[in-house]
C-alpha positions as CSV (number, residue, x, y, z in Angstrom):
1,M,0.2,0.1,-0.3
2,R,2.9,2.5,0.9
3,K,4.7,1.7,-2.6
4,L,1.5,2.2,-4.3
5,L,1.2,5.3,-2.5
6,F,4.3,6.6,-3.6
7,N,3.9,5.5,-7.3
8,Y,1.1,7.7,-6.9
9,I,2.7,10.9,-5.5
10,N,5.6,10.1,-8.4
11,T,3.6,11.3,-10.8
12,F,3.3,14.5,-9.6
13,G,7.3,14.9,-9.8
14,G,9.3,17.3,-11.8
15,L,6.6,20.0,-12.2
16,S,7.6,23.8,-11.5
17,K,6.2,25.4,-8.7
18,E,4.9,27.9,-10.8
19,V,2.2,25.2,-11.7
20,W,1.3,24.5,-8.4
21,W,0.7,27.8,-7.9
22,L,-0.7,27.9,-11.2
23,A,-3.1,25.2,-10.1
24,L,-3.8,26.7,-6.4
25,I,-5.4,29.9,-8.4
26,T,-7.1,28.1,-10.8
27,L,-8.9,25.9,-7.9
28,I,-9.3,29.2,-6.2
29,N,-10.7,30.6,-9.2
30,R,-13.3,27.7,-10.4
31,A,-14.3,27.1,-6.5
32,G,-15.5,30.8,-6.7
33,T,-17.8,30.2,-9.8
34,M,-20.7,29.2,-7.5
35,V,-23.1,31.3,-9.4
36,V,-23.1,29.4,-12.5
37,P,-24.9,25.6,-11.6
38,F,-27.1,28.3,-9.8
39,L,-27.9,30.3,-12.3
40,S,-31.0,29.1,-13.8
41,L,-32.4,28.5,-10.0
42,Y,-32.1,32.4,-9.9
43,L,-33.4,33.2,-12.8
44,T,-36.3,31.6,-12.2
45,K,-36.9,32.1,-8.7
46,S,-35.4,35.3,-7.7
47,L,-35.6,37.5,-11.2
48,G,-38.7,35.9,-12.0
49,F,-37.8,35.1,-16.0
50,T,-39.7,32.6,-17.9
51,L,-37.9,29.3,-19.0
52,S,-36.8,30.7,-22.3
53,D,-35.4,34.0,-20.9
54,V,-33.4,31.7,-19.7
55,G,-32.5,30.4,-22.5
56,W,-31.4,33.5,-23.9
57,I,-29.3,34.6,-21.1
58,M,-27.7,30.9,-21.0
59,A,-26.7,32.0,-25.1
60,F,-25.2,35.6,-24.0
61,F,-23.5,33.1,-21.9
62,G,-21.8,31.0,-24.3
63,L,-21.6,33.9,-26.6
64,G,-19.4,35.4,-24.0
65,S,-17.2,32.6,-23.6
66,V,-16.3,32.6,-27.2
67,V,-15.7,36.4,-27.7
68,G,-13.7,36.4,-24.3
69,S,-11.2,33.6,-25.9
70,W,-10.8,35.2,-29.0
71,V,-9.7,38.3,-27.0
72,G,-8.4,36.8,-24.2
73,G,-5.7,35.4,-27.1
74,K,-5.5,38.5,-28.8
75,L,-4.6,40.3,-25.7
76,T,-2.1,37.6,-24.9
77,D,-0.2,38.2,-27.8
78,K,-0.1,42.4,-27.7
79,I,1.0,42.1,-23.6
80,G,1.2,39.2,-22.5
81,Y,-0.1,36.0,-20.5
82,Y,0.5,37.4,-17.0
83,K,-1.2,40.8,-17.7
84,V,-4.1,38.8,-19.4
85,M,-4.7,36.4,-16.2
86,V,-4.7,39.5,-13.7
87,L,-7.0,41.3,-15.7
88,S,-9.9,39.0,-16.7
89,L,-9.4,37.9,-12.4
90,L,-10.0,41.5,-10.7
91,A,-12.4,42.9,-13.6
92,S,-14.6,39.6,-13.4
93,G,-14.1,39.3,-9.7
94,M,-15.5,43.2,-9.5
95,F,-18.2,42.5,-12.0
96,F,-19.8,39.4,-10.2
97,I,-20.4,41.3,-7.3
98,I,-22.0,44.5,-9.8
99,L,-24.2,41.4,-12.1
100,Q,-26.2,41.4,-8.8
101,Y,-27.9,44.3,-9.4
102,I,-28.9,44.1,-12.6
103,T,-32.3,42.8,-12.8
104,T,-34.0,43.3,-16.0
105,F,-34.2,40.9,-19.1
106,V,-32.3,42.7,-21.4
107,G,-29.8,43.8,-18.8
108,F,-28.9,40.7,-17.7
109,C,-28.6,39.1,-21.1
110,M,-25.5,42.1,-21.5
111,G,-24.4,42.1,-17.8
112,V,-23.9,37.6,-18.4
113,F,-22.0,38.3,-22.1
114,V,-19.4,40.9,-20.3
115,L,-19.0,38.6,-17.5
116,M,-18.2,36.1,-19.6
117,V,-16.4,38.1,-21.9
118,L,-13.4,39.2,-18.2
119,A,-14.0,35.7,-17.4
120,D,-12.6,33.5,-20.2
121,M,-10.0,35.9,-21.1
122,F,-8.3,33.8,-18.6
123,R,-8.5,30.9,-20.6
124,P,-5.8,30.9,-23.9
125,A,-3.5,33.0,-21.2
126,M,-3.4,30.3,-18.6
127,F,-2.6,27.7,-21.4
128,V,0.3,30.3,-22.8
129,A,1.4,30.4,-18.8
130,I,1.6,26.4,-18.7
131,S,4.0,26.9,-22.1
132,A,5.9,29.0,-19.8
133,Y,6.7,27.4,-16.6
134,S,6.9,23.4,-17.6
135,K,9.4,21.9,-19.2
136,P,8.1,20.7,-22.7
137,E,8.4,17.0,-21.2
138,N,6.0,18.0,-18.7
139,R,3.2,20.0,-20.1
140,T,0.9,17.0,-20.7
141,R,1.2,16.7,-17.4
142,S,1.2,20.2,-16.1
143,I,-2.0,20.6,-18.2
144,T,-3.5,17.7,-16.0
145,L,-2.6,19.1,-12.8
146,I,-4.6,22.2,-14.1
147,R,-7.3,19.8,-14.9
148,L,-7.1,18.2,-11.6
149,A,-7.6,22.0,-10.2
150,I,-10.4,22.8,-12.2
151,N,-13.1,19.5,-11.5
152,L,-11.9,20.0,-7.3
153,G,-13.0,23.3,-7.8
154,F,-16.6,22.7,-9.8
155,S,-16.9,20.1,-7.4
156,A,-16.7,22.0,-4.6
157,G,-18.1,25.1,-5.6
158,P,-21.9,24.2,-6.0
159,A,-21.8,22.4,-2.6
160,L,-20.1,26.3,-0.8
161,G,-22.9,27.9,-3.2
162,G,-25.7,25.7,-1.7
163,L,-24.4,26.0,1.9
164,I,-23.9,30.2,0.9
165,I,-27.5,30.4,0.0
166,L,-29.0,28.7,2.9
167,A,-27.4,31.6,5.2
168,L,-27.2,34.1,2.9
169,S,-29.3,34.0,-0.2
170,Y,-28.5,33.7,-3.9
171,G,-26.7,37.6,-3.5
172,G,-24.2,35.8,-1.3
173,L,-23.0,33.9,-4.1
174,F,-22.5,37.3,-6.0
175,W,-20.4,38.4,-3.4
176,A,-18.8,35.3,-3.0
177,D,-17.8,34.6,-6.5
178,G,-15.8,38.7,-6.9
179,I,-14.6,37.9,-3.9
180,T,-12.5,34.2,-4.5
181,C,-11.8,35.8,-8.3
182,C,-10.4,39.0,-6.2
183,I,-8.2,37.1,-4.3
184,A,-7.3,34.3,-7.1
185,G,-5.6,37.5,-8.3
186,I,-4.2,39.2,-5.6
187,L,-2.4,35.7,-5.6
188,L,-1.1,35.8,-8.6
189,L,0.3,39.4,-8.6
190,N,2.1,38.2,-5.9
191,I,3.3,34.6,-6.7
192,L,3.5,34.5,-10.6
193,N,4.8,38.1,-11.0
194,P,7.4,37.5,-13.8
195,R,10.0,39.6,-12.3
196,K,9.5,36.7,-9.2
197,A,8.8,33.3,-11.1
198,K,10.9,31.9,-13.0
199,T,9.9,31.1,-17.0
200,I,11.1,27.7,-18.4
201,D,9.7,27.9,-22.3
202,Q,8.8,31.1,-23.5
203,Q,9.8,32.3,-27.1
204,K,8.4,35.0,-29.4
205,V,8.8,34.1,-32.7
206,A,10.1,36.7,-35.3
207,N,7.4,35.6,-38.4
208,P,4.6,33.9,-36.8
209,T,2.5,31.4,-38.3
210,P,-1.3,32.3,-37.8
211,A,-3.1,29.3,-36.5
212,Y,-5.7,29.6,-39.8
213,A,-3.5,28.9,-41.9
214,D,-2.1,25.7,-40.4
215,R,-3.7,23.2,-41.6
216,A,-3.1,20.5,-39.4
217,Y,-4.2,22.4,-36.4
218,L,-7.4,23.2,-37.8
219,I,-8.4,20.2,-38.6
220,L,-7.8,18.9,-35.0
221,L,-9.7,21.9,-33.6
222,V,-12.8,20.4,-35.7
223,G,-12.1,17.3,-34.2
224,M,-12.0,18.8,-31.0
225,A,-15.0,20.8,-31.9
226,L,-17.0,17.9,-32.9
227,F,-15.8,15.7,-29.6
228,G,-17.0,18.1,-27.4
229,L,-20.7,17.8,-29.3
230,A,-20.6,14.1,-28.1
231,F,-19.0,14.6,-24.8
232,F,-21.1,17.5,-23.2
233,Q,-24.3,15.2,-23.5
234,L,-23.1,14.0,-20.1
235,L,-23.9,17.6,-18.7
236,S,-26.9,17.2,-20.2
237,T,-29.2,14.2,-22.4
238,L,-27.2,11.6,-20.7
239,P,-29.0,12.4,-16.8
240,L,-32.5,12.9,-18.7
241,F,-31.3,8.8,-20.3
242,Y,-30.6,7.5,-17.2
243,R,-34.0,9.5,-15.4
244,D,-36.2,8.9,-18.1
245,I,-35.4,4.8,-19.7
246,H,-33.5,3.6,-16.6
247,Q,-35.8,5.1,-14.1
248,L,-32.5,6.8,-11.7
249,T,-33.3,8.6,-8.7
250,E,-32.0,11.7,-8.6
251,A,-29.2,10.4,-5.6
252,E,-28.7,7.3,-7.9
253,I,-27.4,10.0,-10.9
254,G,-25.9,12.0,-8.4
255,L,-23.9,9.3,-8.1
256,L,-22.9,7.4,-11.3
257,L,-21.8,11.5,-12.5
258,G,-20.0,11.7,-9.4
259,L,-17.8,8.3,-10.5
260,N,-16.2,10.5,-13.3
261,G,-15.0,13.3,-10.8
262,F,-13.3,10.4,-8.9
263,L,-12.1,8.2,-11.4
264,I,-10.3,11.7,-13.1
265,F,-9.4,12.5,-9.6
266,I,-7.6,9.0,-8.6
267,F,-6.6,7.7,-12.5
268,E,-5.7,10.8,-14.3
269,M,-1.8,11.1,-13.3
270,P,-1.2,8.1,-13.5
271,L,-2.7,7.6,-16.8
272,I,-1.0,9.9,-18.1
273,K,2.3,9.2,-16.8
274,W,2.2,6.0,-17.9
275,L,0.7,6.8,-22.0
276,E,3.6,9.5,-21.4
277,S,6.0,6.9,-21.4
278,S,4.6,4.8,-24.4
279,K,6.0,5.0,-27.8
280,N,2.5,6.9,-29.5
281,S,2.1,10.2,-30.2
282,M,-0.1,12.4,-29.1
283,S,-3.0,12.6,-32.1
284,K,-2.6,9.1,-32.1
285,L,-3.7,9.0,-28.2
286,V,-6.2,11.4,-29.3
287,L,-7.6,9.2,-31.7
288,I,-8.2,6.1,-29.2
289,G,-9.6,8.8,-26.6
290,V,-12.4,9.3,-29.1
291,L,-12.9,6.0,-29.8
292,L,-13.2,5.2,-26.3
293,T,-15.9,8.0,-26.4
294,A,-18.0,6.8,-29.3
295,M,-17.8,3.1,-27.0
296,S,-19.5,4.7,-24.7
297,F,-22.7,5.3,-26.3
298,I,-22.5,1.9,-28.5
299,A,-22.8,0.5,-25.2
300,I,-25.3,2.1,-23.3
301,N,-27.5,1.9,-26.3
302,L,-27.3,-2.0,-27.0
303,M,-28.0,-3.5,-23.8
304,G,-31.0,-2.5,-21.4
305,W,-28.8,-4.2,-18.3
306,I,-28.2,-1.1,-15.7
307,G,-24.5,-2.1,-15.4
308,M,-23.9,-0.7,-18.8
309,L,-24.3,2.6,-17.5
310,V,-21.2,2.1,-15.4
311,I,-19.5,0.9,-18.0
312,G,-20.1,3.0,-20.2
313,M,-19.4,6.4,-17.9
314,I,-16.0,4.1,-17.3
315,L,-14.8,4.7,-20.7
316,M,-16.4,7.7,-21.5
317,T,-14.9,9.4,-18.6
318,V,-11.2,6.8,-19.5
319,G,-11.7,8.4,-23.2
320,E,-11.9,12.6,-21.6
321,M,-8.8,11.9,-19.2
322,I,-6.7,10.6,-22.3
323,V,-8.4,13.3,-25.0
324,F,-8.4,16.7,-22.8
325,P,-4.8,16.6,-21.7
326,F,-2.9,15.2,-25.3
327,S,-5.2,17.2,-27.5
328,N,-4.4,20.3,-25.2
329,S,-0.4,19.8,-25.2
330,L,-0.3,19.2,-29.3
331,A,-2.4,22.7,-29.3
332,L,0.6,24.2,-27.0
333,N,3.2,22.0,-29.5
334,R,2.0,23.9,-33.0
335,S,1.4,26.8,-31.2
336,I,5.4,27.6,-30.8
337,K,5.4,28.2,-34.5
338,G,3.2,30.9,-34.3
339,N,1.2,33.1,-31.9
340,Q,0.8,31.3,-28.5
341,G,-2.4,33.3,-27.5
342,Q,-4.2,33.0,-30.6
343,Y,-3.3,29.6,-30.6
344,M,-4.7,28.5,-27.6
345,A,-7.6,30.9,-28.5
346,Y,-9.1,29.1,-31.4
347,Y,-8.5,26.1,-29.0
348,S,-10.8,27.4,-26.2
349,I,-13.7,28.5,-28.7
350,S,-13.7,24.8,-30.0
351,F,-15.2,23.9,-27.2
352,S,-17.1,26.5,-26.4
353,V,-18.8,26.3,-29.6
354,A,-19.4,22.5,-28.9
355,H,-20.9,24.0,-25.8
356,I,-23.2,26.2,-27.3
357,F,-24.9,23.6,-30.0
358,G,-24.2,20.5,-28.2
359,H,-27.0,20.6,-25.5
360,S,-29.6,22.1,-28.3
361,I,-28.7,19.5,-30.7
362,G,-28.5,16.8,-28.4
363,M,-32.3,17.6,-26.4
364,N,-33.6,18.2,-29.9
365,L,-32.5,14.9,-31.1
366,V,-34.2,13.4,-27.9
367,D,-37.5,15.5,-28.5
368,K,-37.8,14.1,-32.3
369,L,-36.0,10.4,-32.3
370,G,-35.8,9.4,-28.7
371,F,-32.9,8.3,-26.6
372,N,-31.8,5.5,-29.5
373,A,-31.5,7.0,-32.5
374,T,-29.8,9.8,-30.5
375,W,-27.2,7.7,-29.2
376,Y,-26.5,6.7,-32.7
377,I,-26.0,9.8,-34.4
378,I,-24.1,10.6,-30.7
379,T,-21.7,7.9,-32.3
380,L,-21.1,9.1,-35.8
381,I,-20.4,12.4,-34.2
382,A,-17.4,10.9,-32.3
383,L,-16.6,9.0,-35.4
384,L,-16.4,11.7,-37.6
385,S,-13.5,13.5,-34.8
386,A,-11.7,10.5,-35.1
387,V,-11.8,10.7,-39.0
388,C,-10.3,14.5,-38.4
389,M,-7.9,13.3,-36.3
390,L,-6.6,10.3,-38.6
391,L,-6.5,13.3,-41.1
392,V,-4.1,15.5,-38.2
393,M,-1.7,11.7,-37.9
394,G,-1.6,11.9,-41.8
395,I,-0.7,15.2,-42.1
396,L,2.3,15.8,-38.8
397,K,3.6,11.9,-40.6
398,N,4.7,14.2,-43.8
399,E,5.4,17.4,-42.0
400,K,9.0,18.8,-41.7
401,P,10.5,18.3,-38.0
402,L,9.7,22.0,-37.8
403,V,7.4,21.5,-34.7
404,T,7.4,18.3,-32.8
405,E,4.7,15.7,-31.4
406,S,6.7,14.8,-28.1
407,H,5.3,14.6,-25.2
């Protein structure tokens, strides 16, 4: 048991001190976004908006995320990742507090749009920061550590949010979100200031390649958007499937969804460490992860046995654990030949677009065709993502070794 624990701890070895600080800042920031899970309840219960109104507000939420990622990428290339991260954390923190005082429909649409522009400027800048603070061989595990921090933050946030609502009402949520964002920003100012922090792999290319001129990268983005369309069913149509077809209770659904976070927390870092030591390229590993996710939808569709829901969740989670870190690392590796902020902005946008359309597509398919046909269509979408990864692998094989695919 002691050896097992030592081996687990060892998978975190070799990461820079700055990456650990960045993970802590990300944890504080994500734990602070506790308004998000309760937003639809707040809008209907406290502000009296209709479900249609909530739908439009969430559309502006997604649109703000796309614009924020794009703006964050542009600013990162202009003024550097550090200033963008500080600006994003402090400005979004203050705007969280302001948002509670906006009570009209149009005002809230605009408010949530501005908030998400400010908040999601952080994402491309953070990816570039990971590149700057990580040795190339540790980059994928650094991304995995940040993912663990995000997952822990999202797990803790709703629990804390529920307690805050009980004690202070919904207004307390906005204050808590704003204050935690500002704390993360102040921590960033004091700990990761470029004059104090050590950068490992920061470079400026004289004649950068625009991300939109990188054919392999564009195909990767299409593949990740398609993967996101399939994977994000986990947050919308899958819980309905568990309830309506398998008659699971809310508690049972919560346990099944919680299995995803538990497996990620325990196994993702050892899995990434093990896969990094394999001879497979990152694009091939992403392909394997996509195929595992496709298999998860086939598994829950072919058999009515309730145990297949657990098997399907395990397949999807392993697929997620492989796809997200290695696709992210592949994107970072491509970005060294161009404007890093622009590259990472486009990577973030591919998943934002999947978020905007994925839930709506899934819900409409279920409504018109039922769950069985929906899962076959979602499987097909995941397989199209796999085709994109095959194309990326073909391009990279024939490419001059300017940009490596090494871990």
